[in-house]
Each structure stands twice: as C-alpha cells, then as structure tokens.
KEKE-3310 file (N, C-alpha, C; in steps of 0.2 Angstrom, whole numbers, plus 5000, padded with zeros to 4 digits):
npx = (5121:5118:5115:5128:5134:5127:5129:5143:5143:5136:5144:5156:5155:5163:5176:5188:5183:5186:5190:5185:5175:5166:5162:5155:5141:5136:5136:5128:5116:5113:5112:5101:5091:5090:5082:5069:5065:5067:5057:5045:5046:5044:5031:5024:5026:5020:5007:5004:5006:4995:4984:4986:4983:4970:4968:4962)
npy = (4618:4604:4602:4603:4592:4581:4583:4580:4567:4560:4563:4556:4541:4530:4534:4536:4542:4556:4560:4572:4573:4563:4568:4579:4576:4571:4582:4591:4584:4584:4598:4601:4591:4589:4599:4595:4583:4589:4598:4590:4583:4594:4598:4586:4586:4598:4595:4584:4590:4599:4590:4584:4595:4598:4607:4612)
npz = (5390:5391:5378:5372:5378:5373:5360:5359:5364:5353:5342:5341:5346:5347:5351:5364:5380:5389:5407:5410:5401:5405:5417:5414:5409:5421:5430:5422:5423:5437:5439:5431:5434:5448:5454:5452:5459:5472:5472:5470:5482:5491:5488:5492:5505:5509:5505:5514:5526:5525:5525:5538:5546:5543:5532:5517)
capx = (5126:5116:5116:5135:5136:5124:5133:5149:5142:5134:5148:5160:5154:5168:5182:5189:5180:5191:5187:5181:5169:5162:5159:5150:5134:5133:5135:5122:5110:5112:5109:5094:5086:5089:5076:5063:5064:5066:5050:5040:5046:5041:5024:5022:5026:5014:5000:5004:5004:4988:4980:4986:4980:4963:4968:4961)
capy = (4613:4598:4601:4602:4585:4577:4583:4576:4560:4558:4565:4550:4537:4525:4536:4536:4548:4558:4560:4578:4572:4559:4572:4584:4574:4570:4589:4593:4580:4586:4604:4601:4587:4589:4603:4592:4579:4593:4601:4585:4582:4600:4597:4581:4588:4603:4591:4580:4595:4601:4584:4583:4601:4599:4612:4609)
capz = (5392:5389:5371:5371:5380:5369:5353:5360:5364:5347:5337:5340:5352:5347:5354:5371:5383:5395:5413:5410:5397:5409:5423:5412:5409:5428:5432:5419:5426:5443:5439:5427:5436:5455:5457:5451:5465:5478:5471:5472:5490:5495:5487:5496:5512:5510:5505:5520:5532:5525:5528:5545:5550:5541:5528:5510)
cpx = (5124:5116:5123:5137:5133:5127:5139:5148:5140:5139:5153:5160:5159:5175:5182:5186:5185:5187:5182:5174:5164:5158:5154:5143:5131:5132:5129:5116:5108:5109:5102:5089:5085:5084:5070:5061:5063:5059:5045:5040:5043:5034:5021:5021:5021:5008:4999:5002:4997:4983:4980:4983:4973:4963:4967:4962)
cpy = (4606:4596:4599:4594:4580:4577:4579:4569:4557:4559:4559:4545:4531:4527:4536:4542:4550:4559:4566:4577:4567:4563:4577:4582:4573:4577:4592:4590:4583:4593:4605:4597:4587:4594:4600:4587:4583:4596:4596:4583:4588:4599:4592:4583:4593:4600:4587:4585:4598:4596:4584:4589:4603:4605:4609:4614)
cpz = (5390:5382:5369:5373:5375:5362:5354:5360:5357:5341:5336:5346:5352:5351:5361:5374:5389:5401:5413:5407:5401:5415:5420:5412:5416:5431:5429:5422:5432:5443:5436:5431:5444:5457:5456:5457:5472:5478:5473:5479:5493:5494:5491:5503:5514:5510:5512:5526:5531:5527:5535:5549:5547:5536:5521:5505)
residu = (MET:THR:HIS:GLN:VAL:ALA:ARG:ARG:GLN:LEU:ASP:SER:PRO:GLU:ARG:ARG:VAL:SER:GLY:THR:GLU:ARG:VAL:GLU:PRO:ALA:VAL:ALA:SER:ALA:VAL:LEU:PHE:ALA:PRO:ALA:PRO:ARG:ALA:LEU:HIS:ARG:SER:ALA:ARG:GLU:GLU:GLN:SER:ALA:ARG:ARG:HIS:GLY:ILE:GLU)
# end
C-alpha cells in the first residue's frame, strides 16, 4: 500500500489530490508506524517494572 501511495505522489505532484488520495497516506502511516510507538512504550514499561521490582 505504501508503494502505491508513493507512486501516486511521485507520478504527478502538480495535479489536484482527491480526498481519498489524501487519506491513503494517513492510513498507511497509521497501519505501518503505529505498532512501533506501542512496542517502545511496552518495552519502557517492562524495563521500568523490572527496575522497580529489582529484576534484571
């Protein structure tokens, strides 16, 4: 999906972009990049929990 979005954006940057074409990059970003912050947050919580309970 991200390849399709990138292709569309690079094919003709001068043309008007429809509402759907503006939404696709946002959805693709949410799907692809949302797991990363959640994983970092989970890792930080696990590390903090281990520190508080003396587990290394």
